[in-house]
C-alpha positions as CSV (number, residue, x, y, z in Angstrom):
1,M,11.4,62.7,-3.7
2,K,12.9,60.1,-1.7
3,K,13.8,56.7,-3.2
4,K,11.6,53.8,-1.8
5,Q,13.8,51.3,0.1
6,S,13.1,47.8,-1.3
7,I,13.0,45.0,1.3
8,K,12.4,41.1,0.5
9,Q,10.3,38.7,2.7
10,N,11.9,36.5,5.4
11,K,15.1,38.4,5.6
12,N,16.6,39.7,8.7
13,I,16.9,43.6,8.5
14,K,18.5,46.2,10.8
15,I,16.1,49.1,11.7
16,I,17.7,52.4,13.3
17,Q,15.5,55.1,14.6
18,T,16.7,58.3,13.1
19,K,14.1,60.7,13.9
20,S,12.2,61.4,17.3
21,A,8.6,60.5,17.9
22,I,8.0,63.7,19.7
23,G,5.2,65.7,18.2
24,R,3.9,62.6,16.2
25,N,0.4,60.9,16.7
26,K,-0.2,58.2,19.3
27,I,-0.5,55.4,16.7
28,Q,3.0,56.1,15.2
29,K,4.5,56.1,18.6
30,K,2.7,52.8,19.3
31,H,4.3,51.4,16.0
32,L,7.9,52.6,17.0
33,L,7.3,50.6,20.4
34,A,6.0,47.7,18.7
35,L,9.3,47.5,16.6
36,G,11.4,47.8,19.9
37,L,12.4,51.4,19.3
38,N,12.1,54.2,21.8
39,K,15.2,56.5,21.3
40,I,17.0,57.9,18.4
41,G,19.9,55.9,17.3
42,Q,18.5,52.6,18.8
43,T,18.8,49.7,16.7
44,K,16.9,46.2,16.5
45,I,17.3,43.2,14.1
46,L,14.0,41.8,13.0
47,T,13.0,39.1,10.9
48,L,10.9,40.5,8.2
49,S,7.2,39.4,8.0
50,N,4.0,40.9,6.9
51,S,3.3,42.5,10.2
52,T,6.7,43.9,10.6
53,R,6.5,45.3,6.9
54,G,3.1,46.9,7.9
55,L,4.9,48.6,11.0
56,I,7.8,49.8,8.9
57,K,5.5,51.2,6.2
58,K,3.8,53.3,8.8
59,V,6.8,54.9,10.3
60,N,9.3,54.7,7.4
61,H,10.0,58.5,7.7
62,L,11.4,57.9,11.1
63,I,13.6,54.9,10.7
64,K,16.5,54.0,8.4
65,I,16.5,50.2,7.1
66,E,19.5,48.1,6.3
67,D,19.8,44.6,5.1
68,Q,21.5,42.1,7.5
69,K,24.0,39.3,6.2
């Protein structure tokens, strides 16, 4: 089993898309676009809020999360 990635509220995080959205359902593709990701290897720095936390939870198998200092 994969270890869960723990993230704290109101922090800047770096999100990297690691897997393709091809073959995924429409909602997961829309969640990736809402996070600002549409290509493998693309990164975004976002402030963590409840809405971004929900989006991350839905597509966590397609992305990698890193803490931003």
